[in-house]
Each structure stands twice: as C-alpha cells, then as structure tokens.
All heavy atoms as a GROMACS GRO file, in nm:
protein
  612
    1MET      N    1  -0.743  -0.226  -1.319
    1MET     CA    2  -0.627  -0.187  -1.264
    1MET      C    3  -0.622  -0.170  -1.117
    1MET      O    4  -0.720  -0.106  -1.055
    1MET     CB    5  -0.584  -0.049  -1.335
    1MET     CG    6  -0.446  -0.014  -1.317
    1MET     SD    7  -0.326  -0.133  -1.362
    1MET     CE    8  -0.216  -0.038  -1.457
    2THR      N    9  -0.530  -0.201  -1.050
    2THR     CA   10  -0.519  -0.206  -0.911
    2THR      C   11  -0.481  -0.061  -0.862
    2THR      O   12  -0.387   0.000  -0.910
    2THR     CB   13  -0.411  -0.301  -0.854
    2THR    OG1   14  -0.444  -0.432  -0.895
    2THR    CG2   15  -0.408  -0.303  -0.697
    3ILE      N   16  -0.554  -0.008  -0.763
    3ILE     CA   17  -0.537   0.134  -0.708
    3ILE      C   18  -0.418   0.128  -0.612
    3ILE      O   19  -0.388   0.033  -0.537
    3ILE     CB   20  -0.662   0.176  -0.639
    3ILE    CG1   21  -0.771   0.188  -0.739
    3ILE    CG2   22  -0.644   0.312  -0.566
    3ILE    CD1   23  -0.913   0.210  -0.676
    4SER      N   24  -0.341   0.233  -0.611
    4SER     CA   25  -0.220   0.259  -0.531
    4SER      C   26  -0.262   0.224  -0.379
    4SER      O   27  -0.370   0.276  -0.331
    4SER     CB   28  -0.169   0.393  -0.544
    4SER     OG   29  -0.076   0.427  -0.440
    5PRO      N   30  -0.173   0.183  -0.304
    5PRO     CA   31  -0.214   0.144  -0.151
    5PRO      C   32  -0.181   0.268  -0.072
    5PRO      O   33  -0.211   0.262   0.042
    5PRO     CB   34  -0.115   0.032  -0.124
    5PRO     CG   35   0.001   0.045  -0.220
    5PRO     CD   36  -0.052   0.100  -0.348
    6CYS      N   37  -0.141   0.383  -0.123
    6CYS     CA   38  -0.103   0.492  -0.038
    6CYS      C   39  -0.244   0.553   0.018
    6CYS      O   40  -0.334   0.564  -0.047
    6CYS     CB   41  -0.039   0.602  -0.130
    6CYS     SG   42  -0.015   0.758  -0.031
    7ILE      N   43  -0.234   0.555   0.149
    7ILE     CA   44  -0.353   0.616   0.218
    7ILE      C   45  -0.312   0.743   0.296
    7ILE      O   46  -0.377   0.790   0.387
    7ILE     CB   47  -0.409   0.510   0.331
    7ILE    CG1   48  -0.295   0.468   0.426
    7ILE    CG2   49  -0.463   0.383   0.261
    7ILE    CD1   50  -0.350   0.382   0.541
    8SER      N   51  -0.220   0.819   0.240
    8SER     CA   52  -0.176   0.954   0.280
    8SER      C   53  -0.130   0.961   0.428
    8SER      O   54  -0.152   1.062   0.500
    8SER     CB   55  -0.280   1.055   0.249
    8SER     OG   56  -0.315   1.048   0.113
    9ILE      N   57  -0.060   0.852   0.467
    9ILE     CA   58   0.009   0.855   0.592
    9ILE      C   59   0.154   0.814   0.561
    9ILE      O   60   0.194   0.696   0.575
    9ILE     CB   61  -0.053   0.750   0.702
    9ILE    CG1   62  -0.209   0.787   0.728
    9ILE    CG2   63   0.020   0.751   0.837
    9ILE    CD1   64  -0.280   0.682   0.809
   10CYS      N   65   0.227   0.909   0.515
   10CYS     CA   66   0.358   0.881   0.458
   10CYS      C   67   0.461   0.922   0.553
   10CYS      O   68   0.509   1.023   0.556
   10CYS     CB   69   0.380   0.962   0.332
   10CYS     SG   70   0.246   0.926   0.206
   11LYS      N   71   0.500   0.809   0.636
   11LYS     CA   72   0.613   0.829   0.728
   11LYS      C   73   0.690   0.695   0.732
   11LYS      O   74   0.618   0.588   0.757
   11LYS     CB   75   0.560   0.869   0.867
   11LYS     CG   76   0.661   0.879   0.975
   11LYS     CD   77   0.704   1.023   0.969
   11LYS     CE   78   0.803   1.039   1.101
   11LYS     NZ   79   0.873   1.155   1.088
   12THR      N   80   0.812   0.691   0.714
   12THR     CA   81   0.884   0.564   0.704
   12THR      C   82   0.942   0.531   0.847
   12THR      O   83   0.997   0.620   0.921
   12THR     CB   84   1.015   0.580   0.609
   12THR    OG1   85   0.959   0.620   0.485
   12THR    CG2   86   1.086   0.443   0.600
   13ASP      N   87   0.924   0.407   0.885
   13ASP     CA   88   0.968   0.357   1.016
   13ASP      C   89   1.112   0.347   0.994
   13ASP      O   90   1.155   0.260   0.909
   13ASP     CB   91   0.891   0.227   1.046
   13ASP     CG   92   0.947   0.152   1.170
   13ASP    OD1   93   1.026   0.212   1.231
   13ASP    OD2   94   0.893   0.048   1.204
   14PRO      N   95   1.199   0.397   1.075
   14PRO     CA   96   1.338   0.380   1.059
   14PRO      C   97   1.392   0.241   1.085
   14PRO      O   98   1.503   0.204   1.035
   14PRO     CB   99   1.393   0.489   1.160
   14PRO     CG  100   1.284   0.510   1.253
   14PRO     CD  101   1.164   0.486   1.184
   15ALA      N  102   1.319   0.172   1.169
   15ALA     CA  103   1.363   0.036   1.213
   15ALA      C  104   1.337  -0.070   1.092
   15ALA      O  105   1.435  -0.157   1.067
   15ALA     CB  106   1.285  -0.010   1.332
   16THR      N  107   1.234  -0.048   1.025
   16THR     CA  108   1.190  -0.142   0.916
   16THR      C  109   1.218  -0.088   0.781
   16THR      O  110   1.234  -0.176   0.690
   16THR     CB  111   1.050  -0.191   0.926
   16THR    OG1  112   0.970  -0.091   0.910
   16THR    CG2  113   1.020  -0.262   1.068
   17GLY      N  114   1.208   0.041   0.766
   17GLY     CA  115   1.204   0.092   0.609
   17GLY      C  116   1.077   0.084   0.553
   17GLY      O  117   1.062   0.122   0.439
   18TYR      N  118   0.962   0.045   0.626
   18TYR     CA  119   0.828   0.035   0.574
   18TYR      C  120   0.761   0.157   0.612
   18TYR      O  121   0.772   0.213   0.721
   18TYR     CB  122   0.760  -0.072   0.630
   18TYR     CG  123   0.815  -0.216   0.606
   18TYR    CD1  124   0.806  -0.313   0.699
   18TYR    CD2  125   0.893  -0.244   0.496
   18TYR    CE1  126   0.855  -0.443   0.684
   18TYR    CE2  127   0.950  -0.379   0.472
   18TYR     CZ  128   0.936  -0.463   0.566
   18TYR     OH  129   0.992  -0.594   0.553
   19CYS      N  130   0.670   0.208   0.516
   19CYS     CA  131   0.574   0.314   0.535
   19CYS      C  132   0.478   0.281   0.645
   19CYS      O  133   0.421   0.173   0.641
   19CYS     CB  134   0.503   0.355   0.408
   19CYS     SG  135   0.378   0.486   0.439
   20TRP      N  136   0.458   0.361   0.746
   20TRP     CA  137   0.362   0.331   0.859
   20TRP      C  138   0.217   0.321   0.802
   20TRP      O  139   0.138   0.254   0.858
   20TRP     CB  140   0.377   0.436   0.963
   20TRP     CG  141   0.497   0.413   1.055
   20TRP    CD1  142   0.581   0.310   1.045
   20TRP    CD2  143   0.553   0.520   1.148
   20TRP    NE1  144   0.687   0.332   1.132
   20TRP    CE2  145   0.671   0.456   1.203
   20TRP    CE3  146   0.523   0.646   1.192
   20TRP    CZ2  147   0.746   0.522   1.289
   20TRP    CZ3  148   0.595   0.703   1.284
   20TRP    CH2  149   0.704   0.648   1.336
   21GLY      N  150   0.199   0.392   0.689
   21GLY     CA  151   0.058   0.394   0.638
   21GLY      C  152   0.022   0.277   0.552
   21GLY      O  153  -0.073   0.205   0.570
   22CYS      N  154   0.112   0.242   0.468
   22CYS     CA  155   0.080   0.139   0.365
   22CYS      C  156   0.170   0.014   0.363
   22CYS      O  157   0.153  -0.088   0.302
   22CYS     CB  158   0.074   0.192   0.229
   22CYS     SG  159   0.244   0.257   0.159
   23GLY      N  160   0.290   0.025   0.437
   23GLY     CA  161   0.380  -0.089   0.454
   23GLY      C  162   0.487  -0.093   0.331
   23GLY      O  163   0.551  -0.199   0.317
   24ARG      N  164   0.477  -0.002   0.238
   24ARG     CA  165   0.573   0.003   0.121
   24ARG      C  166   0.718   0.036   0.159
   24ARG      O  167   0.719   0.119   0.246
   24ARG     CB  168   0.518   0.080   0.004
   24ARG     CG  169   0.395   0.035  -0.046
   24ARG     CD  170   0.355   0.098  -0.183
   24ARG     NE  171   0.314   0.244  -0.145
   24ARG     CZ  172   0.285   0.329  -0.232
   24ARG    NH1  173   0.284   0.302  -0.359
   24ARG    NH2  174   0.251   0.452  -0.203
   25THR      N  175   0.799  -0.003   0.085
   25THR     CA  176   0.952   0.031   0.102
   25THR      C  177   0.950   0.156  -0.007
   25THR      O  178   0.872   0.167  -0.092
   25THR     CB  179   1.039  -0.076   0.061
   25THR    OG1  180   1.019  -0.121  -0.068
   25THR    CG2  181   1.035  -0.190   0.158
   26SER      N  182   1.064   0.206  -0.005
   26SER     CA  183   1.093   0.328  -0.098
   26SER      C  184   1.092   0.254  -0.251
   26SER      O  185   1.045   0.315  -0.339
   26SER     CB  186   1.222   0.390  -0.085
   26SER     OG  187   1.212   0.472   0.030
   27ASP      N  188   1.155   0.131  -0.263
   27ASP     CA  189   1.164   0.073  -0.392
   27ASP      C  190   1.008   0.038  -0.426
   27ASP      O  191   0.987   0.030  -0.549
   27ASP     CB  192   1.249  -0.058  -0.381
   27ASP     CG  193   1.395  -0.026  -0.380
   27ASP    OD1  194   1.428   0.091  -0.404
   27ASP    OD2  195   1.474  -0.105  -0.337
   28ASP      N  196   0.932  -0.013  -0.332
   28ASP     CA  197   0.795  -0.043  -0.373
   28ASP      C  198   0.730   0.083  -0.432
   28ASP      O  199   0.645   0.062  -0.530
   28ASP     CB  200   0.718  -0.097  -0.255
   28ASP     CG  201   0.768  -0.225  -0.200
   28ASP    OD1  202   0.815  -0.314  -0.275
   28ASP    OD2  203   0.740  -0.256  -0.076
   29LYS      N  204   0.742   0.188  -0.366
   29LYS     CA  205   0.668   0.322  -0.410
   29LYS      C  206   0.718   0.348  -0.549
   29LYS      O  207   0.638   0.390  -0.634
   29LYS     CB  208   0.707   0.442  -0.316
   29LYS     CG  209   0.645   0.404  -0.171
   29LYS     CD  210   0.677   0.518  -0.082
   29LYS     CE  211   0.625   0.491   0.057
   29LYS     NZ  212   0.668   0.603   0.142
   30ILE      N  213   0.841   0.339  -0.574
   30ILE     CA  214   0.893   0.366  -0.717
   30ILE      C  215   0.824   0.263  -0.819
   30ILE      O  216   0.790   0.316  -0.924
   30ILE     CB  217   1.046   0.357  -0.719
   30ILE    CG1  218   1.107   0.469  -0.635
   30ILE    CG2  219   1.105   0.361  -0.858
   30ILE    CD1  220   1.261   0.456  -0.606
   31LYS      N  221   0.829   0.147  -0.781
   31LYS     CA  222   0.771   0.046  -0.878
   31LYS      C  223   0.632   0.070  -0.901
   31LYS      O  224   0.585   0.049  -1.015
   31LYS     CB  225   0.800  -0.087  -0.828
   31LYS     CG  226   0.776  -0.201  -0.928
   31LYS     CD  227   0.858  -0.326  -0.903
   31LYS     CE  228   0.826  -0.413  -1.029
   31LYS     NZ  229   0.919  -0.545  -1.020
   32TRP      N  230   0.547   0.113  -0.804
   32TRP     CA  231   0.406   0.133  -0.809
   32TRP      C  232   0.385   0.249  -0.918
   32TRP      O  233   0.280   0.259  -0.992
   32TRP     CB  234   0.340   0.176  -0.678
   32TRP     CG  235   0.284   0.060  -0.610
   32TRP    CD1  236   0.359  -0.025  -0.516
   32TRP    CD2  237   0.154  -0.003  -0.623
   32TRP    NE1  238   0.276  -0.127  -0.472
   32TRP    CE2  239   0.148  -0.118  -0.532
   32TRP    CE3  240   0.035   0.032  -0.700
   32TRP    CZ2  241   0.035  -0.191  -0.522
   32TRP    CZ3  242  -0.071  -0.038  -0.687
   32TRP    CH2  243  -0.074  -0.156  -0.602
   33LYS      N  244   0.467   0.354  -0.912
   33LYS     CA  245   0.460   0.466  -1.002
   33LYS      C  246   0.509   0.442  -1.151
   33LYS      O  247   0.477   0.518  -1.237
   33LYS     CB  248   0.539   0.590  -0.949
   33LYS     CG  249   0.468   0.628  -0.830
   33LYS     CD  250   0.549   0.752  -0.770
   33LYS     CE  251   0.499   0.801  -0.635
   33LYS     NZ  252   0.572   0.915  -0.590
   34ASP      N  253   0.573   0.327  -1.163
   34ASP     CA  254   0.639   0.304  -1.299
   34ASP      C  255   0.522   0.242  -1.381
   34ASP      O  256   0.457   0.140  -1.355
   34ASP     CB  257   0.740   0.196  -1.281
   34ASP     CG  258   0.802   0.152  -1.418
   34ASP    OD1  259   0.748   0.173  -1.524
   34ASP    OD2  260   0.912   0.094  -1.415
   35LYS      N  261   0.499   0.314  -1.501
   35LYS     CA  262   0.382   0.264  -1.582
   35LYS      C  263   0.399   0.128  -1.646
   35LYS      O  264   0.307   0.066  -1.693
   35LYS     CB  265   0.376   0.370  -1.691
   35LYS     CG  266   0.477   0.385  -1.799
   35LYS     CD  267   0.462   0.473  -1.908
   35LYS     CE  268   0.586   0.472  -1.995
   35LYS     NZ  269   0.572   0.537  -2.109
   36ASN      N  270   0.522   0.079  -1.641
   36ASN     CA  271   0.540  -0.060  -1.694
   36ASN      C  272   0.529  -0.168  -1.583
   36ASN      O  273   0.548  -0.285  -1.628
   36ASN     CB  274   0.695  -0.072  -1.755
   36ASN     CG  275   0.705   0.024  -1.868
   36ASN    OD1  276   0.628   0.035  -1.962
   36ASN    ND2  277   0.815   0.100  -1.877
   37THR      N  278   0.491  -0.131  -1.457
   37THR     CA  279   0.470  -0.232  -1.366
   37THR      C  280   0.336  -0.306  -1.400
   37THR      O  281   0.245  -0.240  -1.416
   37THR     CB  282   0.479  -0.167  -1.228
   37THR    OG1  283   0.605  -0.113  -1.207
   37THR    CG2  284   0.455  -0.268  -1.120
   38SER      N  285   0.338  -0.438  -1.393
   38SER     CA  286   0.222  -0.516  -1.421
   38SER      C  287   0.128  -0.496  -1.308
   38SER      O  288   0.162  -0.495  -1.195
   38SER     CB  289   0.263  -0.656  -1.456
   38SER     OG  290   0.304  -0.712  -1.333
   39ASN      N  291  -0.005  -0.526  -1.332
   39ASN     CA  292  -0.108  -0.535  -1.239
   39ASN      C  293  -0.082  -0.653  -1.158
   39ASN      O  294  -0.113  -0.651  -1.037
   39ASN     CB  295  -0.258  -0.544  -1.316
   39ASN     CG  296  -0.350  -0.508  -1.203
   39ASN    OD1  297  -0.352  -0.403  -1.142
   39ASN    ND2  298  -0.454  -0.600  -1.194
   40LYS      N  299  -0.027  -0.765  -1.220
   40LYS     CA  300  -0.018  -0.881  -1.137
   40LYS      C  301   0.090  -0.862  -1.015
   40LYS      O  302   0.073  -0.910  -0.913
   40LYS     CB  303   0.049  -0.989  -1.233
   40LYS     CG  304   0.072  -1.132  -1.163
   40LYS     CD  305   0.127  -1.229  -1.262
   40LYS     CE  306   0.156  -1.345  -1.177
   40LYS     NZ  307   0.220  -1.469  -1.258
   41TRP      N  308   0.196  -0.787  -1.051
   41TRP     CA  309   0.293  -0.744  -0.944
   41TRP      C  310   0.228  -0.657  -0.850
   41TRP      O  311   0.253  -0.696  -0.728
   41TRP     CB  312   0.414  -0.670  -1.003
   41TRP     CG  313   0.508  -0.636  -0.907
   41TRP    CD1  314   0.618  -0.710  -0.866
   41TRP    CD2  315   0.522  -0.522  -0.821
   41TRP    NE1  316   0.690  -0.647  -0.758
   41TRP    CE2  317   0.629  -0.532  -0.734
   41TRP    CE3  318   0.423  -0.411  -0.815
   41TRP    CZ2  319   0.652  -0.424  -0.640
   41TRP    CZ3  320   0.471  -0.304  -0.723
   41TRP    CH2  321   0.566  -0.323  -0.630
   42LYS      N  322   0.137  -0.568  -0.879
   42LYS     CA  323   0.069  -0.489  -0.786
   42LYS      C  324  -0.007  -0.567  -0.691
   42LYS      O  325  -0.021  -0.555  -0.559
   42LYS     CB  326  -0.007  -0.378  -0.849
   42LYS     CG  327   0.084  -0.270  -0.922
   42LYS     CD  328   0.005  -0.179  -0.994
   42LYS     CE  329   0.106  -0.060  -1.066
   42LYS     NZ  330   0.011   0.031  -1.125
   43VAL      N  331  -0.093  -0.671  -0.742
   43VAL     CA  332  -0.182  -0.747  -0.670
   43VAL      C  333  -0.092  -0.830  -0.564
   43VAL      O  334  -0.132  -0.835  -0.445
   43VAL     CB  335  -0.265  -0.840  -0.753
   43VAL    CG1  336  -0.337  -0.944  -0.666
   43VAL    CG2  337  -0.357  -0.762  -0.839
   44GLU      N  338   0.018  -0.888  -0.609
   44GLU     CA  339   0.104  -0.962  -0.520
   44GLU      C  340   0.177  -0.869  -0.414
   44GLU      O  341   0.183  -0.920  -0.310
   44GLU     CB  342   0.223  -1.029  -0.603
   44GLU     CG  343   0.158  -1.154  -0.682
   44GLU     CD  344   0.102  -1.258  -0.597
   44GLU    OE1  345   0.150  -1.294  -0.505
   44GLU    OE2  346  -0.019  -1.301  -0.640
   45ASN      N  347   0.198  -0.745  -0.460
   45ASN     CA  348   0.273  -0.653  -0.362
   45ASN      C  349   0.169  -0.623  -0.251
   45ASN      O  350   0.213  -0.610  -0.139
   45ASN     CB  351   0.328  -0.531  -0.444
   45ASN     CG  352   0.397  -0.444  -0.351
   45ASN    OD1  353   0.358  -0.336  -0.321
   45ASN    ND2  354   0.525  -0.486  -0.296
   46LEU      N  355   0.039  -0.602  -0.287
   46LEU     CA  356  -0.059  -0.570  -0.183
   46LEU      C  357  -0.061  -0.671  -0.064
   46LEU      O  358  -0.077  -0.644   0.033
   46LEU     CB  359  -0.188  -0.554  -0.247
   46LEU     CG  360  -0.231  -0.412  -0.311
   46LEU    CD1  361  -0.366  -0.427  -0.380
   46LEU    CD2  362  -0.243  -0.326  -0.187
   47LYS      N  363  -0.049  -0.805  -0.126
   47LYS     CA  364  -0.055  -0.917  -0.020
   47LYS      C  365   0.079  -0.909   0.057
   47LYS      O  366   0.080  -0.926   0.194
   47LYS     CB  367  -0.052  -1.050  -0.101
   47LYS     CG  368  -0.176  -1.082  -0.176
   47LYS     CD  369  -0.164  -1.213  -0.250
   47LYS     CE  370  -0.273  -1.231  -0.330
   47LYS     NZ  371  -0.262  -1.352  -0.433
   48THR      N  372   0.192  -0.870   0.007
   48THR     CA  373   0.315  -0.859   0.089
   48THR      C  374   0.308  -0.734   0.184
   48THR      O  375   0.345  -0.753   0.298
   48THR     CB  376   0.434  -0.832  -0.018
   48THR    OG1  377   0.455  -0.937  -0.107
   48THR    CG2  378   0.565  -0.807   0.063
   49LEU      N  379   0.244  -0.632   0.130
   49LEU     CA  380   0.227  -0.505   0.222
   49LEU      C  381   0.142  -0.535   0.349
   49LEU      O  382   0.189  -0.497   0.450
   49LEU     CB  383   0.164  -0.395   0.142
   49LEU     CG  384   0.226  -0.348   0.028
   49LEU    CD1  385   0.155  -0.245  -0.043
   49LEU    CD2  386   0.368  -0.301   0.043
   50LYS      N  387   0.033  -0.608   0.328
   50LYS     CA  388  -0.056  -0.640   0.426
   50LYS      C  389   0.012  -0.735   0.530
   50LYS      O  390  -0.021  -0.729   0.647
   50LYS     CB  391  -0.194  -0.700   0.379
   50LYS     CG  392  -0.274  -0.602   0.304
   50LYS     CD  393  -0.394  -0.660   0.258
   50LYS     CE  394  -0.490  -0.566   0.194
   50LYS     NZ  395  -0.611  -0.626   0.154
   51SER      N  396   0.110  -0.826   0.477
   51SER     CA  397   0.188  -0.914   0.572
   51SER      C  398   0.289  -0.832   0.653
   51SER      O  399   0.324  -0.882   0.764
   51SER     CB  400   0.256  -1.017   0.496
   51SER     OG  401   0.366  -0.973   0.423
   52ARG      N  402   0.317  -0.708   0.621
   52ARG     CA  403   0.407  -0.623   0.692
   52ARG      C  404   0.337  -0.553   0.807
   52ARG      O  405   0.396  -0.500   0.909
   52ARG     CB  406   0.472  -0.519   0.597
   52ARG     CG  407   0.565  -0.592   0.507
   52ARG     CD  408   0.623  -0.490   0.410
   52ARG     NE  409   0.714  -0.558   0.304
   52ARG     CZ  410   0.741  -0.491   0.196
   52ARG    NH1  411   0.698  -0.371   0.167
   52ARG    NH2  412   0.819  -0.554   0.111
   53LEU      N  413   0.210  -0.539   0.784
   53LEU     CA  414   0.123  -0.452   0.897
   53LEU      C  415   0.067  -0.559   0.996
   53LEU      O  416   0.028  -0.668   0.953
   53LEU     CB  417   0.018  -0.381   0.821
   53LEU     CG  418   0.069  -0.276   0.711
   53LEU    CD1  419  -0.040  -0.216   0.634
   53LEU    CD2  420   0.159  -0.176   0.771
   54GLU      N  421   0.036  -0.500   1.113
   54GLU     CA  422  -0.016  -0.581   1.218
   54GLU      C  423  -0.129  -0.505   1.291
   54GLU      O  424  -0.118  -0.374   1.299
   54GLU     CB  425   0.080  -0.642   1.320
   54GLU     CG  426   0.179  -0.723   1.263
   54GLU     CD  427   0.289  -0.780   1.361
   54GLU    OE1  428   0.280  -0.730   1.473
   54GLU    OE2  429   0.359  -0.867   1.333
   55ASP      N  430  -0.211  -0.566   1.370
   55ASP     CA  431  -0.308  -0.518   1.452
   55ASP      C  432  -0.374  -0.386   1.394
   55ASP      O  433  -0.432  -0.385   1.298
   55ASP     CB  434  -0.244  -0.485   1.591
   55ASP     CG  435  -0.179  -0.610   1.657
   55ASP    OD1  436  -0.257  -0.719   1.650
   55ASP    OD2  437  -0.073  -0.601   1.709
   56TRP      N  438  -0.369  -0.269   1.475
   56TRP     CA  439  -0.429  -0.147   1.437
   56TRP      C  440  -0.388  -0.106   1.302
   56TRP      O  441  -0.462  -0.049   1.222
   56TRP     CB  442  -0.427  -0.049   1.551
   56TRP     CG  443  -0.287  -0.002   1.567
   56TRP    CD1  444  -0.189  -0.050   1.656
   56TRP    CD2  445  -0.218   0.108   1.490
   56TRP    NE1  446  -0.066   0.026   1.633
   56TRP    CE2  447  -0.095   0.118   1.536
   56TRP    CE3  448  -0.259   0.200   1.392
   56TRP    CZ2  449   0.003   0.224   1.487
   56TRP    CZ3  450  -0.170   0.293   1.346
   56TRP    CH2  451  -0.039   0.303   1.399
   57GLN      N  452  -0.258  -0.121   1.278
   57GLN     CA  453  -0.217  -0.056   1.135
   57GLN      C  454  -0.285  -0.136   1.022
   57GLN      O  455  -0.325  -0.074   0.936
   57GLN     CB  456  -0.063  -0.088   1.129
   57GLN     CG  457   0.027   0.028   1.192
   57GLN     CD  458   0.176  -0.007   1.158
   57GLN    OE1  459   0.216  -0.104   1.203
   57GLN    NE2  460   0.240   0.093   1.086
   58LEU      N  461  -0.291  -0.269   1.034
   58LEU     CA  462  -0.357  -0.347   0.922
   58LEU      C  463  -0.505  -0.314   0.924
   58LEU      O  464  -0.563  -0.286   0.808
   58LEU     CB  465  -0.339  -0.486   0.954
   58LEU     CG  466  -0.388  -0.591   0.848
   58LEU    CD1  467  -0.343  -0.563   0.710
   58LEU    CD2  468  -0.363  -0.736   0.893
   59LYS      N  469  -0.564  -0.299   1.039
   59LYS     CA  470  -0.714  -0.268   1.045
   59LYS      C  471  -0.733  -0.124   0.985
   59LYS      O  472  -0.811  -0.123   0.888
   59LYS     CB  473  -0.759  -0.265   1.193
   59LYS     CG  474  -0.918  -0.234   1.195
   59LYS     CD  475  -0.945  -0.240   1.336
   59LYS     CE  476  -1.104  -0.202   1.345
   59LYS     NZ  477  -1.155  -0.199   1.473
   60ARG      N  478  -0.658  -0.032   1.010
   60ARG     CA  479  -0.664   0.095   0.951
   60ARG      C  480  -0.636   0.103   0.808
   60ARG      O  481  -0.700   0.174   0.722
   60ARG     CB  482  -0.588   0.214   1.029
   60ARG     CG  483  -0.635   0.224   1.178
   60ARG     CD  484  -0.771   0.277   1.178
   60ARG     NE  485  -0.823   0.307   1.307
   60ARG     CZ  486  -0.911   0.220   1.368
   60ARG    NH1  487  -0.990   0.146   1.289
   60ARG    NH2  488  -0.945   0.246   1.483
   61PHE      N  489  -0.544   0.029   0.758
   61PHE     CA  490  -0.500   0.027   0.624
   61PHE      C  491  -0.617  -0.035   0.549
   61PHE      O  492  -0.661   0.026   0.441
   61PHE     CB  493  -0.373  -0.056   0.588
   61PHE     CG  494  -0.356  -0.086   0.455
   61PHE    CD1  495  -0.285   0.031   0.371
   61PHE    CD2  496  -0.389  -0.198   0.398
   61PHE    CE1  497  -0.268  -0.005   0.230
   61PHE    CE2  498  -0.359  -0.216   0.248
   61PHE     CZ  499  -0.311  -0.122   0.178
   62ASN      N  500  -0.671  -0.145   0.588
   62ASN     CA  501  -0.780  -0.214   0.518
   62ASN      C  502  -0.898  -0.116   0.512
   62ASN      O  503  -0.964  -0.110   0.398
   62ASN     CB  504  -0.822  -0.345   0.587
   62ASN     CG  505  -0.718  -0.456   0.560
   62ASN    OD1  506  -0.660  -0.445   0.454
   62ASN    ND2  507  -0.702  -0.549   0.655
   63GLU      N  508  -0.931  -0.050   0.625
   63GLU     CA  509  -1.055   0.041   0.613
   63GLU      C  510  -1.025   0.157   0.512
   63GLU      O  511  -1.108   0.192   0.442
   63GLU     CB  512  -1.078   0.100   0.754
   63GLU     CG  513  -1.129  -0.003   0.853
   63GLU     CD  514  -1.137   0.040   0.997
   63GLU    OE1  515  -1.080   0.154   1.022
   63GLU    OE2  516  -1.180  -0.024   1.084
   64SER      N  517  -0.903   0.216   0.528
   64SER     CA  518  -0.879   0.319   0.425
   64SER      C  519  -0.863   0.289   0.294
   64SER      O  520  -0.911   0.357   0.196
   64SER     CB  521  -0.749   0.395   0.481
   64SER     OG  522  -0.751   0.442   0.608
   65TYR      N  523  -0.801   0.180   0.257
   65TYR     CA  524  -0.783   0.130   0.130
   65TYR      C  525  -0.919   0.092   0.072
   65TYR      O  526  -0.948   0.122  -0.050
   65TYR     CB  527  -0.696   0.017   0.121
   65TYR     CG  528  -0.650  -0.036  -0.018
   65TYR    CD1  529  -0.581   0.068  -0.105
   65TYR    CD2  530  -0.690  -0.150  -0.063
   65TYR    CE1  531  -0.547   0.027  -0.235
   65TYR    CE2  532  -0.648  -0.192  -0.206
   65TYR     CZ  533  -0.585  -0.097  -0.277
   65TYR     OH  534  -0.538  -0.128  -0.406
   66GLU      N  535  -1.011   0.023   0.139
   66GLU     CA  536  -1.136  -0.014   0.088
   66GLU      C  537  -1.216   0.116   0.061
   66GLU      O  538  -1.298   0.134  -0.047
   66GLU     CB  539  -1.218  -0.082   0.193
   66GLU     CG  540  -1.155  -0.239   0.196
   66GLU     CD  541  -1.161  -0.316   0.067
   66GLU    OE1  542  -1.261  -0.308   0.000
   66GLU    OE2  543  -1.075  -0.384   0.039
   67SER      N  544  -1.209   0.216   0.147
   67SER     CA  545  -1.284   0.343   0.128
   67SER      C  546  -1.219   0.410   0.002
   67SER      O  547  -1.303   0.468  -0.086
   67SER     CB  548  -1.259   0.436   0.240
   67SER     OG  549  -1.318   0.559   0.222
   68LYS      N  550  -1.097   0.410  -0.024
   68LYS     CA  551  -1.025   0.459  -0.145
   68LYS      C  552  -1.089   0.390  -0.272
   68LYS      O  553  -1.110   0.460  -0.367
   68LYS     CB  554  -0.880   0.446  -0.128
   68LYS     CG  555  -0.810   0.516  -0.247
   68LYS     CD  556  -0.660   0.492  -0.217
   68LYS     CE  557  -0.583   0.558  -0.330
   68LYS     NZ  558  -0.438   0.562  -0.304
   69ILE      N  559  -1.103   0.259  -0.270
   69ILE     CA  560  -1.149   0.192  -0.378
   69ILE      C  561  -1.285   0.216  -0.410
   69ILE      O  562  -1.331   0.245  -0.514
   69ILE     CB  563  -1.134   0.037  -0.365
   69ILE    CG1  564  -0.986  -0.001  -0.360
   69ILE    CG2  565  -1.212  -0.030  -0.461
   69ILE    CD1  566  -0.951  -0.155  -0.312
   70LYS      N  567  -1.379   0.221  -0.296
   70LYS     CA  568  -1.518   0.262  -0.322
   70LYS      C  569  -1.537   0.394  -0.380
   70LYS      O  570  -1.613   0.415  -0.472
   70LYS     CB  571  -1.581   0.257  -0.180
   70LYS     CG  572  -1.729   0.260  -0.181
   70LYS     CD  573  -1.782   0.240  -0.035
   70LYS     CE  574  -1.932   0.233  -0.033
   70LYS     NZ  575  -1.993   0.229   0.097
   71LYS      N  576  -1.458   0.505  -0.320
   71LYS     CA  577  -1.470   0.629  -0.388
   71LYS      C  578  -1.434   0.638  -0.543
   71LYS      O  579  -1.481   0.713  -0.617
   71LYS     CB  580  -1.379   0.730  -0.311
   71LYS     CG  581  -1.442   0.770  -0.183
   71LYS     CD  582  -1.351   0.852  -0.096
   71LYS     CE  583  -1.411   0.886   0.031
   71LYS     NZ  584  -1.309   0.964   0.118
   72LYS      N  585  -1.338   0.572  -0.569
   72LYS     CA  586  -1.285   0.556  -0.704
   72LYS      C  587  -1.393   0.497  -0.809
   72LYS      O  588  -1.398   0.550  -0.920
   72LYS     CB  589  -1.170   0.464  -0.714
   72LYS     CG  590  -1.097   0.440  -0.856
   72LYS     CD  591  -1.011   0.546  -0.896
   72LYS     CE  592  -0.936   0.514  -1.016
   72LYS     NZ  593  -0.882   0.621  -1.090
   73HIS      N  594  -1.478   0.415  -0.756
   73HIS     CA  595  -1.587   0.332  -0.835
   73HIS      C  596  -1.718   0.415  -0.831
   73HIS      O  597  -1.809   0.375  -0.885
   73HIS     CB  598  -1.592   0.193  -0.798
   73HIS     CG  599  -1.477   0.120  -0.830
   73HIS    ND1  600  -1.479   0.017  -0.909
   73HIS    CD2  601  -1.336   0.138  -0.791
   73HIS    CE1  602  -1.352  -0.048  -0.917
   73HIS    NE2  603  -1.271   0.030  -0.857
   74GLU      N  604  -1.730   0.518  -0.760
   74GLU     CA  605  -1.855   0.584  -0.748
   74GLU      C  606  -1.868   0.686  -0.870
   74GLU      O  607  -1.782   0.734  -0.929
   74GLU     CB  608  -1.850   0.683  -0.610
   74GLU     CG  609  -1.868   0.606  -0.486
   74GLU     CD  610  -1.875   0.680  -0.364
   74GLU    OE1  611  -1.838   0.804  -0.352
   74GLU    OE2  612  -1.922   0.629  -0.269
   0.00000   0.00000   0.00000
C-alpha cells in the first residue's frame, strides 16, 4: 500500500491550488483518504504530484517522503 504523500507542510498556494508541501489539490487529499481509492491511482498521483513541484520543493518533498517510508518500514 502506498503511503500518503503528506509531509506535514500543509499550506495551499493561492495561485496554483497545490499544497506547498506535497503538491496535492484539495480533491487529491480527499481521494487519498477515501478507502476505495486504488493503490494504482495513488502511485500515478504521486507521479503527478512530483511533476507539480520544482527545485527545492521537489528535493525536500523527496527527502521527507523517503524518510517517512523508511520509518514506516522500521
């Protein structure tokens, strides 16, 4: 099961509607919490989220998300 991309930096950019921490929209966040959302959708959505982030945001997201995954598996 794919882990939520939330990295606890929850602030929406008013210009894009994307979360500054993870790149999700409000609709993305709702769908991630829905127990009926497929893992396939989540994997594809992660690719979309990463394409919304650039430079330091993408670097920090990747570092934080990898750390979150590692902690989950310890």
